[in-house]
C-alpha positions, -999 to 999 in steps of 0.1 A, spaced: 526 24 606 496 39 624 496 54 659 463 54 678 454 72 710 425 56 728 397 79 739 394 87 776 356 91 776 326 92 753 330 129 744 368 127 737 383 128 702 401 98 689 432 107 669 455 87 647 485 94 626 487 81 591 519 79 569 515 91 534 548 86 515 574 108 532 548 126 553 527 119 584 492 133 589 472 135 621 435 127 618 405 126 642 372 108 643 354 142 642 368 149 607 397 172 617 429 167 597 463 182 606 489 194 582 513 170 565 545 167 585 578 151 578 584 143 615 560 118 631 565 135 665 551 168 651 521 150 637 515 134 671 519 168 687 492 182 663 469 154 673 474 159 710 468 196 707 436 189 688 424 163 713 430 185 743 418 218 731 
């Protein structure tokens, strides 16, 4: 399952979460990658934190 967050403007980051086995990883179009998490909600929080600041 993949979760996508649509960009709000041309300079905004576009983040997704990708499931890899038992883990979920947040990624961004800028090349950023968050830590592997067991909880999808934590990976989404990582992605939101990256996109906003």
